[in-house]
Steps between C-alpha positions, in 0.01 A plus 500: 500500500723770607498873417771452232287235328192717498699778333684293242282196474574132570857402424384171335282697263799724419717196449276349247517821293881441448488125446726386220708816490862524578572624856706814565771282661522270206508795254784674693696169508451455126609861426806447718595187313446668163718793608795270567480364139460848359844609612704210382642675196607812694650292784701297241628815333595657839691179594679486160600871533641425855690208364648709218611774736653244728690334223617831364635588846682171510663564163652828647704283737366648828370295775362803680298802393724799435433807729377808312 
């Protein structure tokens, strides 16, 4: 048993305390996946707005962006 184990206790004993719980890595991955689904509506709206601007520019008859 090393010094670290004397201070914090046996790592097997600590592992038993957290048995059955979601790990921090799994929780972070789950939150990341949920975040992707959360922004679907906003991403769709931004894409539609870009498409509308692009079509409006095509209707003006210009194939380039006018200098301002």
